[in-house]
Structure formats: structure tokens, C-alpha cells
C-alpha positions as CSV (number, residue, x, y, z in Angstrom):
1,M,0.3,0.0,0.2
2,M,1.0,3.8,-0.8
3,K,1.7,5.8,2.1
4,I,1.3,9.4,1.3
5,F,2.8,12.6,3.4
6,G,1.0,15.0,3.4
7,M,-2.3,17.8,3.9
8,I,-4.9,16.9,2.1
9,L,-6.3,20.6,1.7
10,S,-2.5,20.6,-0.2
11,P,-2.9,21.1,-3.8
12,Y,0.0,19.4,-4.5
13,V,-0.9,16.2,-1.8
14,T,-4.1,16.6,-3.4
15,R,-3.2,15.5,-6.8
16,V,-1.2,12.9,-5.7
17,A,-3.9,11.4,-4.0
18,L,-6.3,12.0,-7.8
19,A,-3.8,9.7,-9.3
20,A,-3.7,7.1,-6.7
21,R,-7.5,7.0,-7.1
22,H,-7.7,6.7,-10.4
23,K,-4.7,3.8,-11.1
24,G,-7.3,2.6,-8.6
25,L,-4.3,2.1,-6.0
26,K,-4.7,1.2,-2.2
27,H,-3.1,4.6,-0.5
28,T,-3.3,6.5,2.3
29,I,-2.6,9.7,3.3
30,T,-1.0,10.8,6.6
31,M,0.5,14.1,8.3
32,P,3.6,13.6,9.3
33,K,4.4,12.8,12.5
34,D,5.3,16.1,14.3
35,G,5.4,17.7,11.3
36,T,7.8,18.4,8.2
37,K,10.7,19.6,10.0
38,T,11.9,16.8,12.3
39,P,14.8,14.3,11.0
40,A,12.6,11.6,10.1
41,F,10.5,13.5,7.6
42,L,14.0,15.9,6.7
43,K,15.2,12.0,6.0
44,M,12.8,11.4,3.2
45,N,11.9,15.3,1.6
46,P,15.4,17.7,2.8
47,L,13.3,20.6,1.8
48,G,10.6,19.9,4.7
49,K,7.0,20.0,2.1
50,M,5.3,17.7,1.2
51,P,3.8,15.8,-0.4
52,V,6.2,12.7,0.0
53,I,5.0,9.0,-0.7
54,K,6.8,5.9,0.0
55,D,5.9,2.3,-1.7
56,G,7.5,0.0,-1.3
57,A,11.4,0.3,-1.1
58,T,10.6,4.0,-3.1
59,T,10.3,7.4,-1.3
60,L,9.6,10.1,-3.7
61,F,9.1,14.3,-2.9
62,E,8.0,16.4,-5.6
63,S,4.2,16.1,-6.5
64,G,5.6,16.3,-10.1
65,V,7.8,13.7,-9.8
66,I,5.4,11.2,-8.0
67,L,2.9,11.8,-11.0
68,E,5.3,10.8,-13.5
69,Y,6.2,7.7,-11.0
70,I,3.0,6.9,-10.5
71,D,2.0,6.6,-14.4
72,A,5.3,4.8,-15.0
73,K,5.2,2.3,-12.4
74,Y,1.3,1.8,-12.6
75,K,0.1,1.7,-16.0
76,K,-3.1,0.7,-16.1
77,K,-5.5,4.5,-16.8
78,R,-2.3,6.1,-17.8
79,L,-2.4,9.8,-16.5
80,I,-0.2,11.0,-19.5
81,P,-1.3,9.7,-23.1
82,S,0.5,8.2,-25.5
83,E,-0.1,10.8,-28.2
84,A,2.0,13.8,-28.5
85,K,0.0,17.0,-28.5
86,A,-2.6,15.0,-26.3
87,A,-0.2,14.3,-23.9
88,A,1.5,17.7,-23.9
89,K,-1.4,19.5,-23.2
90,V,-1.9,17.2,-19.9
91,R,1.8,18.7,-19.3
92,L,0.9,22.0,-20.4
93,M,-2.3,22.2,-18.0
94,A,-0.1,20.5,-15.0
95,A,2.5,22.9,-15.5
96,F,-0.4,26.0,-15.4
97,F,-1.6,24.7,-12.3
98,A,1.6,23.8,-10.7
99,E,3.9,27.4,-11.7
100,Y,0.5,29.7,-11.0
């Protein structure tokens, strides 16, 4: 089961949770014990930000990287279409929401 560390009110955590749900992945969402600046959390993400995922032996941070990992590892219900123009539109939309 994938663990998502963060608060669902965060748009970055939400986008990871929505992707996991879209793909039918079993996952939990939990706030890091004692916050994001603890040594334990900083070991997972030295920037001390959410989200972070633990998927088996894999630990990742940064929502865009997490989404690409999820899409590459779990092929069912792709997040990024294989057709170039459609893929570019999805990436543009994601970049727009992440940046602005």
C-alpha cells in the first residue's frame, strides 16, 4: 500500500491522491508525525515539504515527479496520454496549475 505524507488541503498532496485514486491504487494519506521539519521527515524530503510518498522501498517527493513515477510504474489508466499532442496538453495543464 502506498503511503502519501501530507495534508489533503494541499493542492500538491491532492493531485497525488487523485492520481492514486484514478489508478485504483490502495493508499493512505497521513500527516507526518510531529510535522515536516523533524529529522525523520527531513530524511524523506530534505526540503521539508509535502507530499512525500513511500511505495514499497521507493520514497519520493515533489508532486510532479511522484505523478510521473506513478504513471510509469502503474500502467493501468494512464495519466499522460501516449499521443504527443494530448500528452503536451496534459503537461501544460499540470505546469499551469503548479506554477500559477
